[in-house]
TORPA-4810 file (N, C-alpha, C, O; in nm, 3 decimals):
<nodes>
NODE_1_-2.842_1.561_1.023_-2.733_1.521_1.114_-2.630_1.438_1.037_-2.665_1.342_0.968_X
NODE_2_-2.504_1.477_1.050_-2.399_1.411_0.974_-2.371_1.273_1.033_-2.354_1.258_1.154_X
NODE_3_-2.366_1.172_0.945_-2.341_1.036_0.989_-2.198_1.022_1.040_-2.106_1.084_0.987_X
NODE_4_-2.180_0.939_1.143_-2.047_0.915_1.196_-1.966_0.832_1.098_-2.018_0.740_1.035_X
NODE_5_-1.840_0.867_1.084_-1.754_0.796_0.991_-1.725_0.655_1.040_-1.711_0.631_1.160_X
NODE_6_-1.717_0.561_0.946_-1.674_0.426_0.980_-1.523_0.426_1.002_-1.455_0.521_0.965_X
NODE_7_-1.472_0.318_1.062_-1.327_0.307_1.083_-1.253_0.310_0.949_-1.144_0.366_0.940_X
NODE_8_-1.311_0.250_0.848_-1.248_0.251_0.716_-1.241_0.393_0.660_-1.138_0.434_0.608_X
NODE_9_-1.351_0.466_0.672_-1.356_0.603_0.619_-1.257_0.694_0.690_-1.197_0.782_0.628_X
NODE_10_-1.240_0.675_0.820_-1.146_0.757_0.896_-1.004_0.745_0.841_-0.924_0.837_0.853_X
NODE_11_-0.974_0.631_0.784_-0.840_0.607_0.732_-0.809_0.677_0.602_-0.692_0.688_0.564_X
NODE_12_-0.912_0.726_0.532_-0.881_0.789_0.403_-0.944_0.926_0.381_-0.903_0.996_0.288_X
NODE_13_-1.042_0.967_0.461_-1.108_1.096_0.435_-1.014_1.214_0.455_-1.039_1.322_0.401_X
NODE_14_-0.907_1.196_0.533_-0.812_1.306_0.554_-0.736_1.341_0.428_-0.679_1.449_0.417_X
NODE_15_-0.735_1.248_0.332_-0.658_1.271_0.209_-0.747_1.338_0.106_-0.804_1.274_0.017_X
NODE_16_-0.757_1.469_0.119_-0.834_1.552_0.027_-0.739_1.617_-0.074_-0.617_1.607_-0.059_X
NODE_17_-0.794_1.682_-0.173_-0.708_1.751_-0.270_-0.619_1.854_-0.199_-0.503_1.874_-0.236_X
NODE_18_-0.676_1.919_-0.098_-0.600_2.020_-0.025_-0.484_1.958_0.052_-0.371_2.007_0.046_X
NODE_19_-0.511_1.849_0.125_-0.405_1.786_0.204_-0.304_1.715_0.114_-0.185_1.709_0.147_X
NODE_20_-0.349_1.661_0.003_-0.258_1.592_-0.088_-0.156_1.687_-0.149_-0.048_1.644_-0.191_X
NODE_21_-0.189_1.816_-0.154_-0.094_1.915_-0.205_0.029_1.925_-0.116_0.135_1.969_-0.161_X
NODE_22_0.016_1.884_0.010_0.128_1.889_0.104_0.184_1.750_0.134_0.280_1.737_0.211_X
NODE_23_0.126_1.646_0.075_0.163_1.509_0.109_0.310_1.480_0.082_0.380_1.429_0.169_X
NODE_24_0.357_1.512_-0.035_0.496_1.481_-0.069_0.592_1.552_0.026_0.692_1.494_0.069_X
NODE_25_0.562_1.678_0.056_0.648_1.756_0.145_0.648_1.698_0.286_0.755_1.680_0.346_X
NODE_26_0.529_1.670_0.340_0.519_1.628_0.480_0.554_1.480_0.499_0.637_1.446_0.584_X
NODE_27_0.491_1.393_0.421_0.511_1.249_0.441_0.644_1.203_0.382_0.725_1.140_0.451_X
NODE_28_0.667_1.233_0.256_0.785_1.182_0.188_0.912_1.261_0.220_1.022_1.206_0.222_X
NODE_29_0.894_1.392_0.246_1.010_1.475_0.272_1.050_1.484_0.417_1.169_1.490_0.449_X
NODE_30_0.951_1.484_0.509_0.979_1.505_0.650_0.952_1.381_0.735_1.042_1.332_0.803_X
NODE_31_0.829_1.331_0.730_0.791_1.222_0.821_0.875_1.096_0.801_0.922_1.037_0.898_X
NODE_32_0.894_1.057_0.676_0.970_0.934_0.651_1.111_0.940_0.711_1.158_0.844_0.771_X
NODE_33_1.176_1.053_0.695_1.314_1.066_0.740_1.324_1.095_0.889_1.401_1.030_0.959_X
NODE_34_1.246_1.190_0.938_1.264_1.238_1.075_1.184_1.160_1.179_1.228_1.145_1.292_X
NODE_35_1.065_1.110_1.141_0.980_1.040_1.236_0.990_0.888_1.222_1.022_0.817_1.317_X
NODE_36_0.963_0.839_1.101_0.958_0.693_1.082_1.095_0.633_1.058_1.110_0.511_1.061_X
NODE_37_1.196_0.716_1.035_1.335_0.672_1.017_1.349_0.575_0.899_1.428_0.481_0.902_X
NODE_38_1.271_0.601_0.796_1.281_0.525_0.672_1.280_0.626_0.557_1.173_0.657_0.505_X
NODE_39_1.394_0.676_0.517_1.398_0.776_0.409_1.325_0.728_0.285_1.328_0.609_0.252_X
NODE_40_1.261_0.819_0.216_1.182_0.784_0.098_1.266_0.712_-0.007_1.212_0.634_-0.085_X
NODE_41_1.395_0.736_-0.009_1.483_0.669_-0.105_1.479_0.517_-0.087_1.495_0.443_-0.184_X
NODE_42_1.457_0.470_0.036_1.448_0.326_0.060_1.326_0.267_-0.011_1.333_0.157_-0.065_X
NODE_43_1.217_0.340_-0.009_1.095_0.293_-0.076_1.110_0.304_-0.227_1.061_0.219_-0.301_X
NODE_44_1.177_0.409_-0.272_1.206_0.420_-0.414_1.287_0.301_-0.464_1.263_0.250_-0.573_X
NODE_45_1.382_0.256_-0.383_1.465_0.141_-0.422_1.379_0.015_-0.432_1.402_-0.069_-0.519_X
NODE_46_1.282_0.001_-0.341_1.190_-0.113_-0.348_1.115_-0.112_-0.480_1.099_-0.216_-0.543_X
NODE_47_1.069_0.005_-0.523_1.001_0.018_-0.653_1.096_-0.014_-0.767_1.058_-0.082_-0.863_X
NODE_48_1.218_0.034_-0.759_1.315_0.007_-0.866_1.334_-0.143_-0.887_1.349_-0.190_-0.999_X
NODE_49_1.332_-0.217_-0.778_1.355_-0.361_-0.785_1.235_-0.437_-0.840_1.253_-0.542_-0.902_X
NODE_50_1.114_-0.388_-0.817_0.996_-0.472_-0.843_0.892_-0.412_-0.937_0.803_-0.485_-0.982_X
NODE_51_0.899_-0.286_-0.968_0.802_-0.224_-1.058_0.818_-0.280_-1.199_0.928_-0.279_-1.255_X
NODE_52_0.708_-0.328_-1.256_0.712_-0.384_-1.392_0.641_-0.289_-1.489_0.589_-0.185_-1.448_X
NODE_53_0.639_-0.327_-1.617_0.567_-0.247_-1.715_0.423_-0.295_-1.731_0.356_-0.262_-1.829_X
NODE_54_0.376_-0.375_-1.634_0.236_-0.420_-1.629_0.197_-0.420_-1.481_0.198_-0.524_-1.416_X
NODE_55_0.163_-0.302_-1.430_0.162_-0.278_-1.286_0.029_-0.223_-1.237_-0.036_-0.141_-1.303_X
NODE_56_-0.011_-0.270_-1.117_-0.128_-0.219_-1.047_-0.082_-0.150_-0.919_-0.018_-0.214_-0.834_X
NODE_57_-0.114_-0.023_-0.904_-0.081_0.054_-0.784_-0.205_0.062_-0.696_-0.308_0.112_-0.739_X
NODE_58_-0.194_0.011_-0.574_-0.309_0.003_-0.483_-0.283_0.093_-0.362_-0.184_0.076_-0.291_X
NODE_59_-0.373_0.190_-0.340_-0.346_0.293_-0.241_-0.247_0.390_-0.300_-0.128_0.386_-0.268_X
NODE_60_-0.295_0.478_-0.388_-0.207_0.546_-0.484_-0.137_0.670_-0.431_-0.043_0.719_-0.493_X
NODE_61_-0.181_0.723_-0.316_-0.118_0.845_-0.266_-0.128_0.957_-0.366_-0.238_0.992_-0.410_X
NODE_62_-0.015_1.014_-0.401_-0.013_1.122_-0.501_0.044_1.077_-0.635_0.053_1.156_-0.728_X
NODE_63_0.084_0.950_-0.645_0.147_0.902_-0.767_0.295_0.933_-0.775_0.355_0.921_-0.882_X
NODE_64_0.355_0.973_-0.664_0.495_1.014_-0.662_0.590_0.907_-0.714_0.673_0.934_-0.801_X
NODE_65_0.576_0.786_-0.663_0.672_0.681_-0.699_0.659_0.642_-0.846_0.759_0.616_-0.913_X
NODE_66_0.537_0.639_-0.896_0.517_0.605_-1.037_0.574_0.713_-1.128_0.638_0.683_-1.228_X
NODE_67_0.551_0.837_-1.092_0.605_0.946_-1.174_0.758_0.938_-1.181_0.818_0.965_-1.286_X
NODE_68_0.819_0.902_-1.071_0.965_0.897_-1.067_1.023_0.780_-1.147_1.130_0.792_-1.206_X
NODE_69_0.949_0.667_-1.148_1.015_0.543_-1.190_0.946_0.465_-1.302_0.996_0.360_-1.342_X
NODE_70_0.835_0.512_-1.354_0.770_0.435_-1.460_0.863_0.418_-1.579_0.926_0.514_-1.624_X
NODE_71_0.872_0.296_-1.631_0.960_0.273_-1.745_0.904_0.334_-1.873_0.783_0.354_-1.886_X
NODE_72_0.992_0.363_-1.965_0.949_0.415_-2.094_0.896_0.301_-2.181_0.916_0.184_-2.151_X
NODE_73_0.828_0.338_-2.287_0.783_0.237_-2.381_0.639_0.196_-2.366_0.603_0.086_-2.409_X
NODE_74_0.556_0.279_-2.307_0.413_0.251_-2.301_0.374_0.141_-2.205_0.305_0.048_-2.246_X
NODE_75_0.416_0.149_-2.077_0.376_0.045_-1.982_0.226_0.048_-1.956_0.160_0.151_-1.974_X
NODE_76_0.173_-0.065_-1.913_0.033_-0.071_-1.870_0.029_-0.044_-1.720_0.088_-0.119_-1.641_X
NODE_77_-0.040_0.062_-1.682_-0.047_0.102_-1.543_-0.194_0.116_-1.501_-0.275_0.171_-1.575_X
NODE_78_-0.225_0.065_-1.385_-0.360_0.079_-1.329_-0.350_0.135_-1.188_-0.258_0.104_-1.113_X
NODE_79_-0.447_0.218_-1.153_-0.455_0.279_-1.020_-0.580_0.231_-0.950_-0.688_0.231_-1.009_X
NODE_80_-0.566_0.189_-0.824_-0.680_0.140_-0.747_-0.678_0.206_-0.610_-0.579_0.199_-0.537_X
NODE_81_-0.789_0.269_-0.575_-0.801_0.334_-0.446_-0.949_0.357_-0.418_-1.029_0.368_-0.510_X
NODE_82_-0.985_0.363_-0.291_-1.123_0.393_-0.253_-1.148_0.544_-0.256_-1.262_0.588_-0.262_X
NODE_83_-1.039_0.621_-0.252_-1.046_0.766_-0.241_-1.038_0.830_-0.381_-0.936_0.820_-0.448_X
NODE_84_-1.146_0.895_-0.421_-1.151_0.956_-0.554_-1.048_1.067_-0.569_-0.990_1.081_-0.677_X
NODE_85_-1.024_1.146_-0.465_-0.926_1.255_-0.474_-0.786_1.200_-0.501_-0.713_1.254_-0.584_X
NODE_86_-0.749_1.093_-0.431_-0.618_1.033_-0.455_-0.606_0.982_-0.599_-0.503_1.001_-0.664_X
NODE_87_-0.711_0.919_-0.646_-0.709_0.869_-0.784_-0.691_0.982_-0.885_-0.615_0.969_-0.981_X
NODE_88_-0.761_1.091_-0.863_-0.754_1.202_-0.958_-0.617_1.270_-0.955_-0.563_1.307_-1.059_X
NODE_89_-0.562_1.287_-0.834_-0.430_1.350_-0.822_-0.323_1.261_-0.886_-0.240_1.310_-0.963_X
NODE_90_-0.325_1.132_-0.855_-0.225_1.041_-0.913_-0.242_1.029_-1.064_-0.144_1.026_-1.138_X
NODE_91_-0.366_1.022_-1.109_-0.393_1.011_-1.251_-0.339_1.132_-1.327_-0.280_1.118_-1.434_X
NODE_92_-0.360_1.251_-1.271_-0.312_1.372_-1.339_-0.160_1.375_-1.344_-0.101_1.433_-1.436_X
NODE_93_-0.097_1.314_-1.246_0.048_1.316_-1.238_0.112_1.225_-1.343_0.222_1.252_-1.390_X
NODE_94_0.044_1.117_-1.378_0.100_1.024_-1.477_0.005_1.010_-1.596_-0.004_0.904_-1.658_X
NODE_95_-0.066_1.118_-1.628_-0.170_1.113_-1.731_-0.116_1.070_-1.867_-0.190_1.014_-1.948_X
NODE_96_0.011_1.097_-1.894_0.068_1.058_-2.024_0.064_0.908_-2.045_0.066_0.861_-2.159_X
NODE_97_0.057_0.831_-1.936_0.054_0.685_-1.945_-0.088_0.629_-1.956_-0.107_0.509_-1.972_X
NODE_98_-0.187_0.718_-1.947_-0.328_0.680_-1.958_-0.362_0.561_-1.868_-0.404_0.456_-1.916_X
NODE_99_-0.344_0.577_-1.739_-0.368_0.465_-1.648_-0.514_0.423_-1.642_-0.605_0.505_-1.658_X
NODE_100_-0.535_0.294_-1.619_-0.669_0.244_-1.590_-0.705_0.285_-1.447_-0.618_0.284_-1.360_X
NODE_101_-0.831_0.322_-1.424_-0.873_0.372_-1.293_-0.976_0.277_-1.232_-1.075_0.241_-1.296_X
NODE_102_-0.951_0.238_-1.105_-1.045_0.152_-1.032_-1.070_0.213_-0.895_-0.979_0.221_-0.813_X
NODE_103_-1.192_0.256_-0.871_-1.228_0.305_-0.737_-1.295_0.190_-0.663_-1.411_0.159_-0.686_X
NODE_104_-1.218_0.127_-0.574_-1.263_0.006_-0.507_-1.218_0.005_-0.361_-1.120_0.070_-0.325_X
NODE_105_-1.290_-0.069_-0.279_-1.251_-0.097_-0.141_-1.175_-0.228_-0.141_-1.234_-0.334_-0.164_X
NODE_106_-1.046_-0.222_-0.115_-0.962_-0.341_-0.128_-0.989_-0.443_-0.018_-0.941_-0.556_-0.026_X
NODE_107_-1.064_-0.405_0.084_-1.100_-0.500_0.189_-1.221_-0.586_0.149_-1.260_-0.677_0.223_X
NODE_108_-1.279_-0.557_0.035_-1.394_-0.633_-0.015_-1.359_-0.697_-0.149_-1.276_-0.644_-0.222_X
NODE_109_-1.421_-0.811_-0.182_-1.399_-0.871_-0.314_-1.434_-0.771_-0.424_-1.525_-0.689_-0.408_X
NODE_110_-1.364_-0.778_-0.534_-1.387_-0.683_-0.643_-1.364_-0.751_-0.776_-1.306_-0.859_-0.785_X
NODE_111_-1.412_-0.687_-0.879_-1.397_-0.737_-1.016_-1.316_-0.635_-1.095_-1.362_-0.522_-1.116_X
NODE_112_-1.197_-0.674_-1.138_-1.111_-0.589_-1.219_-1.107_-0.647_-1.360_-1.058_-0.758_-1.380_X
NODE_113_-1.157_-0.572_-1.455_-1.161_-0.621_-1.592_-1.024_-0.606_-1.659_-0.947_-0.517_-1.624_X
NODE_114_-0.996_-0.690_-1.753_-0.869_-0.686_-1.825_-0.775_-0.795_-1.777_-0.807_-0.872_-1.687_X
NODE_115_-0.657_-0.800_-1.840_-0.558_-0.902_-1.807_-0.499_-0.879_-1.670_-0.514_-0.771_-1.612_X
NODE_116_-0.431_-0.981_-1.617_-0.368_-0.970_-1.488_-0.241_-0.887_-1.492_-0.203_-0.834_-1.597_X
NODE_117_-0.175_-0.876_-1.376_-0.060_-0.787_-1.362_0.064_-0.865_-1.322_0.057_-0.971_-1.260_X
NODE_118_0.180_-0.810_-1.360_0.308_-0.869_-1.324_0.361_-0.814_-1.192_0.443_-0.878_-1.127_X
NODE_119_0.315_-0.697_-1.154_0.354_-0.641_-1.024_0.238_-0.561_-0.967_0.156_-0.503_-1.039_X
NODE_120_0.233_-0.560_-0.834_0.134_-0.482_-0.760_0.205_-0.418_-0.641_0.292_-0.480_-0.581_X
NODE_121_0.167_-0.296_-0.607_0.223_-0.228_-0.491_0.113_-0.191_-0.394_0.009_-0.138_-0.434_X
NODE_122_0.136_-0.219_-0.266_0.046_-0.173_-0.159_0.133_-0.095_-0.061_0.172_-0.144_0.045_X
NODE_123_0.161_0.027_-0.099_0.257_0.109_-0.028_0.187_0.205_0.068_0.101_0.282_0.027_X
NODE_124_0.225_0.200_0.196_0.166_0.286_0.300_0.014_0.277_0.301_-0.055_0.377_0.320_X
NODE_125_-0.037_0.157_0.279_-0.181_0.133_0.278_-0.228_0.062_0.404_-0.327_0.103_0.465_X
NODE_126_-0.158_-0.043_0.442_-0.209_-0.131_0.547_-0.225_-0.061_0.681_-0.320_-0.090_0.755_X
NODE_127_-0.135_0.030_0.715_-0.147_0.096_0.846_-0.265_0.193_0.852_-0.300_0.241_0.960_X
NODE_128_-0.326_0.221_0.737_-0.445_0.306_0.735_-0.576_0.226_0.739_-0.684_0.284_0.751_X
NODE_129_-0.566_0.095_0.729_-0.685_0.009_0.726_-0.717_-0.043_0.866_-0.625_-0.072_0.943_X
NODE_130_-0.845_-0.055_0.900_-0.883_-0.105_1.033_-0.861_-0.255_1.045_-0.860_-0.328_0.945_X
NODE_131_-0.844_-0.302_1.169_-0.828_-0.445_1.194_-0.685_-0.483_1.224_-0.594_-0.400_1.211_X
NODE_132_-0.664_-0.609_1.263_-0.530_-0.659_1.288_-0.453_-0.669_1.157_-0.513_-0.689_1.051_X
NODE_133_-0.322_-0.656_1.164_-0.242_-0.657_1.042_-0.253_-0.789_0.967_-0.266_-0.790_0.845_X
NODE_134_-0.248_-0.900_1.040_-0.257_-1.030_0.973_-0.390_-1.044_0.898_-0.395_-1.097_0.788_X
NODE_135_-0.499_-0.995_0.961_-0.631_-1.006_0.898_-0.644_-0.913_0.779_-0.685_-0.956_0.671_X
NODE_136_-0.609_-0.786_0.796_-0.628_-0.691_0.686_-0.530_-0.717_0.572_-0.566_-0.702_0.455_X
NODE_137_-0.406_-0.755_0.604_-0.312_-0.789_0.498_-0.360_-0.912_0.422_-0.351_-0.918_0.300_X
NODE_138_-0.412_-1.009_0.497_-0.465_-1.129_0.433_-0.579_-1.099_0.338_-0.584_-1.150_0.227_X
NODE_139_-0.672_-1.014_0.383_-0.786_-0.977_0.298_-0.739_-0.904_0.173_-0.784_-0.934_0.062_X
NODE_140_-0.650_-0.809_0.191_-0.601_-0.732_0.076_-0.536_-0.824_-0.026_-0.565_-0.816_-0.145_X
NODE_141_-0.447_-0.912_0.020_-0.379_-1.002_-0.073_-0.478_-1.098_-0.136_-0.469_-1.126_-0.256_X
NODE_142_-0.572_-1.150_-0.057_-0.672_-1.243_-0.111_-0.754_-1.180_-0.223_-0.789_-1.247_-0.320_X
NODE_143_-0.784_-1.051_-0.210_-0.866_-0.985_-0.310_-0.786_-0.941_-0.432_-0.843_-0.920_-0.540_X
NODE_144_-0.654_-0.927_-0.416_-0.569_-0.887_-0.527_-0.507_-1.006_-0.601_-0.483_-0.999_-0.721_X
NODE_145_-0.482_-1.115_-0.529_-0.410_-1.229_-0.586_-0.472_-1.286_-0.714_-0.397_-1.328_-0.802_X
NODE_146_-0.606_-1.289_-0.727_-0.662_-1.342_-0.852_-0.617_-1.263_-0.976_-0.627_-1.314_-1.088_X
NODE_147_-0.570_-1.142_-0.957_-0.529_-1.058_-1.070_-0.377_-1.047_-1.082_-0.327_-0.971_-1.165_X
NODE_148_-0.305_-1.121_-0.999_-0.159_-1.122_-1.006_-0.113_-1.248_-1.078_-0.151_-1.359_-1.040_X
NODE_149_-0.032_-1.232_-1.180_0.020_-1.347_-1.254_0.097_-1.440_-1.160_0.152_-1.396_-1.058_X
NODE_150_0.101_-1.567_-1.195_0.160_-1.668_-1.107_0.302_-1.635_-1.064_0.342_-1.664_-0.951_X
NODE_151_0.378_-1.576_-1.154_0.516_-1.540_-1.120_0.529_-1.392_-1.085_0.640_-1.339_-1.078_X
NODE_152_0.417_-1.328_-1.065_0.418_-1.186_-1.034_0.464_-1.156_-0.892_0.478_-1.246_-0.809_X
NODE_153_0.486_-1.027_-0.867_0.535_-0.982_-0.737_0.441_-0.878_-0.678_0.402_-0.782_-0.744_X
NODE_154_0.406_-0.899_-0.553_0.335_-0.799_-0.475_0.434_-0.740_-0.376_0.500_-0.814_-0.304_X
NODE_155_0.444_-0.609_-0.371_0.540_-0.545_-0.281_0.478_-0.421_-0.218_0.376_-0.371_-0.264_X
NODE_156_0.543_-0.374_-0.112_0.491_-0.255_-0.048_0.563_-0.224_0.082_0.672_-0.274_0.109_X
NODE_157_0.500_-0.141_0.160_0.555_-0.101_0.290_0.441_-0.062_0.382_0.333_-0.026_0.337_X
NODE_158_0.467_-0.070_0.511_0.368_-0.027_0.609_0.441_0.014_0.736_0.550_-0.036_0.766_X
NODE_159_0.380_0.104_0.811_0.437_0.153_0.935_0.390_0.063_1.049_0.270_0.048_1.071_X
NODE_160_0.483_0.004_1.120_0.451_-0.088_1.229_0.424_-0.012_1.358_0.479_0.096_1.382_X
NODE_161_0.337_-0.069_1.442_0.305_-0.006_1.568_0.341_-0.089_1.689_0.329_-0.041_1.802_X
NODE_162_0.387_-0.212_1.669_0.416_-0.303_1.780_0.552_-0.369_1.760_0.598_-0.388_1.648_X
NODE_163_0.614_-0.403_1.872_0.739_-0.481_1.873_0.854_-0.413_1.802_0.942_-0.480_1.748_X
NODE_164_0.855_-0.279_1.801_0.968_-0.206_1.743_1.005_-0.091_1.836_0.922_-0.043_1.913_X
NODE_165_1.130_-0.050_1.827_1.174_0.066_1.903_1.143_0.192_1.823_1.177_0.203_1.705_X
NODE_166_1.079_0.288_1.889_1.042_0.412_1.822_1.096_0.531_1.901_1.090_0.531_2.024_X
NODE_167_1.148_0.631_1.832_1.185_0.754_1.903_1.058_0.822_1.955_0.949_0.800_1.902_X
NODE_168_1.073_0.903_2.058_0.957_0.967_2.120_0.873_1.047_2.019_0.750_1.037_2.023_X
NODE_169_0.933_1.127_1.929_0.850_1.200_1.832_0.764_1.107_1.746_0.648_1.139_1.716_X
NODE_170_0.819_0.993_1.706_0.743_0.898_1.626_0.628_0.839_1.707_0.518_0.823_1.655_X
NODE_171_0.653_0.808_1.832_0.549_0.754_1.920_0.434_0.852_1.934_0.318_0.813_1.928_X
NODE_172_0.466_0.979_1.954_0.363_1.081_1.972_0.283_1.104_1.843_0.161_1.116_1.847_X
NODE_173_0.352_1.108_1.730_0.282_1.129_1.604_0.194_1.010_1.570_0.081_1.028_1.523_X
NODE_174_0.244_0.889_1.594_0.165_0.770_1.567_0.042_0.764_1.657_-0.066_0.726_1.613_X
NODE_175_0.059_0.802_1.783_-0.054_0.806_1.876_-0.159_0.904_1.829_-0.279_0.876_1.836_X
NODE_176_-0.116_1.019_1.780_-0.208_1.121_1.728_-0.285_1.068_1.608_-0.407_1.085_1.599_X
NODE_177_-0.215_1.005_1.515_-0.281_0.952_1.395_-0.379_0.840_1.430_-0.486_0.831_1.369_X
NODE_178_-0.343_0.756_1.526_-0.434_0.649_1.566_-0.557_0.705_1.636_-0.667_0.653_1.618_X
NODE_179_-0.541_0.808_1.715_-0.654_0.870_1.784_-0.753_0.928_1.684_-0.874_0.920_1.704_X
NODE_180_-0.702_0.987_1.577_-0.789_1.044_1.473_-0.845_0.937_1.380_-0.939_0.964_1.305_X
NODE_181_-0.789_0.817_1.383_-0.835_0.710_1.296_-0.767_0.707_1.161_-0.801_0.624_1.076_X
NODE_182_-0.672_0.796_1.138_-0.596_0.795_1.012_-0.510_0.670_1.005_-0.499_0.608_0.899_X
NODE_183_-0.449_0.633_1.117_-0.377_0.506_1.131_-0.461_0.411_1.216_-0.539_0.454_1.301_X
NODE_184_-0.443_0.283_1.192_-0.498_0.177_1.277_-0.391_0.070_1.290_-0.407_-0.042_1.241_X
NODE_185_-0.282_0.106_1.355_-0.165_0.017_1.351_-0.100_-0.007_1.487_0.015_-0.050_1.492_X
NODE_186_-0.170_0.019_1.597_-0.106_0.006_1.728_-0.058_-0.137_1.755_0.039_-0.157_1.828_X
NODE_187_-0.125_-0.236_1.697_-0.088_-0.377_1.719_-0.022_-0.440_1.596_0.002_-0.561_1.595_X
NODE_188_0.007_-0.361_1.494_0.066_-0.415_1.371_0.211_-0.454_1.396_0.293_-0.370_1.432_X
NODE_189_0.243_-0.581_1.376_0.376_-0.633_1.407_0.442_-0.693_1.283_0.376_-0.723_1.184_X
NODE_190_0.573_-0.710_1.292_0.648_-0.771_1.182_0.603_-0.914_1.159_0.591_-0.958_1.045_X
NODE_191_0.579_-0.988_1.267_0.536_-1.127_1.254_0.408_-1.142_1.177_0.389_-1.240_1.105_X
NODE_192_0.317_-1.045_1.191_0.188_-1.052_1.123_0.203_-1.040_0.972_0.139_-1.114_0.898_X
NODE_193_0.286_-0.949_0.927_0.304_-0.934_0.782_0.381_-1.053_0.725_0.357_-1.095_0.612_X
NODE_194_0.474_-1.108_0.803_0.547_-1.227_0.759_0.452_-1.346_0.744_0.463_-1.423_0.648_X
NODE_195_0.359_-1.360_0.836_0.262_-1.469_0.829_0.173_-1.454_0.705_0.149_-1.552_0.634_X
NODE_196_0.127_-1.333_0.680_0.040_-1.310_0.564_0.112_-1.341_0.433_0.051_-1.395_0.340_X
NODE_197_0.239_-1.309_0.425_0.316_-1.333_0.302_0.356_-1.480_0.288_0.345_-1.537_0.179_X
NODE_198_0.402_-1.541_0.396_0.456_-1.676_0.388_0.351_-1.780_0.352_0.383_-1.883_0.292_X
NODE_199_0.227_-1.755_0.388_0.120_-1.851_0.358_0.067_-1.837_0.216_-0.011_-1.920_0.171_X
NODE_200_0.109_-1.733_0.145_0.053_-1.706_0.013_0.154_-1.705_-0.100_0.117_-1.724_-0.216_X
NODE_201_0.282_-1.684_-0.069_0.383_-1.672_-0.175_0.494_-1.774_-0.157_0.528_-1.815_-0.046_X
NODE_202_0.550_-1.814_-0.270_0.659_-1.912_-0.268_0.783_-1.853_-0.203_0.852_-1.921_-0.127_X
NODE_203_0.813_-1.729_-0.233_0.925_-1.660_-0.169_0.877_-1.522_-0.124_0.791_-1.460_-0.186_X
NODE_204_0.936_-1.476_-0.015_0.901_-1.343_0.034_1.019_-1.286_0.110_1.112_-1.358_0.146_X
NODE_205_1.013_-1.155_0.134_1.119_-1.090_0.208_1.062_-0.971_0.284_0.971_-0.903_0.236_X
NODE_206_1.116_-0.947_0.403_1.081_-0.829_0.481_1.209_-0.761_0.525_1.309_-0.828_0.552_X
NODE_207_1.207_-0.630_0.532_1.324_-0.553_0.571_1.277_-0.433_0.650_1.201_-0.351_0.599_X
NODE_208_1.322_-0.420_0.773_1.275_-0.313_0.861_1.372_-0.195_0.858_1.493_-0.210_0.874_X
NODE_209_1.315_-0.078_0.837_1.389_0.048_0.844_1.317_0.138_0.942_1.212_0.195_0.909_X
NODE_210_1.370_0.153_1.060_1.303_0.234_1.160_1.168_0.175_1.198_1.161_0.063_1.247_X
NODE_211_1.062_0.252_1.175_0.925_0.207_1.206_0.858_0.138_1.089_0.744_0.093_1.100_X
NODE_212_0.926_0.129_0.977_0.865_0.083_0.852_0.920_-0.053_0.811_1.040_-0.078_0.821_X
NODE_213_0.831_-0.140_0.766_0.875_-0.265_0.707_0.849_-0.259_0.556_0.738_-0.231_0.512_X
NODE_214_0.954_-0.285_0.479_0.944_-0.300_0.335_0.933_-0.449_0.307_1.004_-0.529_0.368_X
NODE_215_0.845_-0.487_0.216_0.822_-0.630_0.196_0.791_-0.660_0.050_0.752_-0.572_-0.027_X
NODE_216_0.810_-0.786_0.014_0.764_-0.835_-0.116_0.735_-0.983_-0.107_0.795_-1.055_-0.027_X
NODE_217_0.642_-1.028_-0.190_0.611_-1.169_-0.206_0.608_-1.201_-0.353_0.551_-1.126_-0.432_X
NODE_218_0.668_-1.312_-0.392_0.679_-1.345_-0.534_0.636_-1.489_-0.559_0.673_-1.579_-0.484_X
NODE_219_0.559_-1.509_-0.663_0.516_-1.643_-0.701_0.404_-1.694_-0.611_0.430_-1.744_-0.502_X
NODE_220_0.282_-1.681_-0.657_0.167_-1.726_-0.577_0.171_-1.878_-0.563_0.189_-1.949_-0.662_X
NODE_221_0.156_-1.928_-0.441_0.155_-2.072_-0.417_0.036_-2.138_-0.486_-0.075_-2.085_-0.484_X
NODE_222_0.061_-2.255_-0.547_-0.047_-2.326_-0.617_-0.160_-2.362_-0.521_-0.277_-2.349_-0.555_X
NODE_223_-0.124_-2.407_-0.400_-0.228_-2.446_-0.303_-0.313_-2.327_-0.263_-0.433_-2.340_-0.241_X
NODE_224_-0.250_-2.213_-0.254_-0.323_-2.089_-0.219_-0.414_-2.047_-0.335_-0.528_-2.007_-0.314_X
NODE_225_-0.361_-2.058_-0.457_-0.441_-2.024_-0.576_-0.564_-2.112_-0.584_-0.673_-2.064_-0.615_X
NODE_226_-0.548_-2.239_-0.557_-0.662_-2.332_-0.561_-0.762_-2.299_-0.450_-0.883_-2.311_-0.470_X
NODE_227_-0.713_-2.259_-0.337_-0.801_-2.222_-0.226_-0.885_-2.101_-0.263_-1.003_-2.094_-0.227_X
NODE_228_-0.827_-2.006_-0.333_-0.900_-1.886_-0.376_-1.012_-1.921_-0.473_-1.116_-1.855_-0.476_X
NODE_229_-0.990_-2.026_-0.553_-1.090_-2.065_-0.652_-1.207_-2.140_-0.591_-1.316_-2.143_-0.648_X
NODE_230_-1.184_-2.201_-0.475_-1.289_-2.283_-0.414_-1.396_-2.201_-0.343_-1.490_-2.256_-0.288_X
</nodes>
């Protein structure tokens, strides 16, 4: 008898090699523009502003953004995801850069060997994780922060499910994804991500495009760093 999937597993098992072959077309080409009202170019611009040559990509998708924007000159790139298929697809896409590979559950403490990073991206990850946005964003940042340099930047995006105006097609698609467990974002609000960032970073910014919030936090607070060590 097949075991029932956990809420965490429901958020990533849909991303198989077969479905990932259509990811760029459906998510980046159609959904972002027509449903979520946040054209992929907006997320590309976020990467242009914050992607460094010492970068950790968390929740790697297909590796689209890295392939488009990785700087020349042998940057250090690492990929982290719980989904082996995503890691393999993204790795093959940027194989020339020989990325470090970490298959980890970002909601749990982890050990990443090697030096820390100057930038980290958590792009389209949080809305796939179970739990309230403030809690899951907090856990993700808490588990990544020990590996982010003090002046480093964590940036990303997530699809909000609360306190925003959505066109009917977006509402229906989001409801479908939440019913299947691919999304867990019905209560995810802008205030929750702001709270998670403001308590951990010296400076932060959020910018809403349609259903999507683009965000970044820069400079880990000393008091927060000390709290992580205790």
